[in-house]
N, C-alpha and C positions, 0 to 999 in steps of 0.2 A: 346276273346276281340281283337279289334284293338287297339294297344298300340303304342303311338308315343315314340321314344327314343329321349330324348332332352339332348344335351350336347354341349360342346365347339366344334367349327370347327376352326375359325380363332382366337379365344382367346388364351391367354397365349403366345403371341408372335408369333402366327401362321400366322398372316396376311401376313408376309413377308417371312415366312420359310416354304417351301413345305413339309419338313420332319415333322414339328410340325402339320401341317394340315393333313397329311397322318396318323400320330399316333392318332390324335383325331378321325379322320374318322374311323380308324380301331376299336377304342373303341366303337364307335356308332354301327358299323356293328357287332362286337362280341356280343354286347348286343341283337341286332336283332336276330342273330342266336339262342341265348339261348331262346328268346321268342318264335321263331318259333318252336324250338324243344319242348317247353312246350305246344304247340298247340294254340298259339295266332298269330295275324297277326301283324308283326312289321311294323311301318311307320317311316322313317327318312326324315325330311324335306330337309336336305342337299342333300340327294340322289335324291330327286325330282327336286331340284332347280339348282344343278350343271350343268346338261346337258343343261338346258335353259340358264344359264348364259354364258356358253362356246358358245352356238349358237348365243348369243347376242354380242359376241365379247370378252368376259372374262375380261372386264375392271371393275374397282371399281365401276363405275357408273352402269354397268349392275348388278353387285353383289347387290348394294343398291336398284336398282329397283326391283329385283326379289327375293332375299333370304328371307327376312322377310315376305313379303306378301305371298309367297307361303307356307312357314312354318306355319304362322299362320292360313291360310286357312285350312291347313291340321288338325290343332288342333280341328276345328269344326267338323271334320269327324271321330275323334277317341274317343274311350270310356274311355281312361285312358292315363297316361304319365308315363314313367320311366325316371327319371332324372339321368344322369351318368356324370362322369367327374368333372372337376373343374369349375372355374368361367366362366360365359358366360352371357352376357346381353340378347342375342337372346334366349338362352335356358330358362332363367329366365322369359322372356317375354312369352314364351310358357306355362311355368308353371303357371304363374298368370292368364293366360286365361283359363286353366283347372280349377283352384281354383275358378275363378269367375263364371264358369258354374257348379260348385259343382261336378265336375268329379275328380276321384281319381288321386293323384300324388304319385307314389311310389319312394323310393330312393334305393331300393335294389331288386334284383330279387326274393329273398325269401319272400318279403312282397306280391307278386302278387298272387291272388287266382288262383287255378287250372283252366284250360280251361274246359269247358263242352263239 
């Protein structure tokens, strides 16, 4: 399955703190590695959007223009979602989109069916 990993990036005080953003991104990427090793294709919206945001100047305006639209567009291409980490409006928006499409949302790696 193609599984989106949804979790905080700038949430939890991370908007202004590069260390928090890096820690949040590490959690997303570690979950992606676990999904890959289990035979799934992990997708992280932040990893798709960040290079575009940087190319657009890296401003808050570029973040607002690119992050949510890209992440939400990726939702439509994935089979399921793995929600990780703490509070995040963006990740919760992704989860709601999966739920609205009646696609699975998992809260732990152990809930995800084995890859075929």
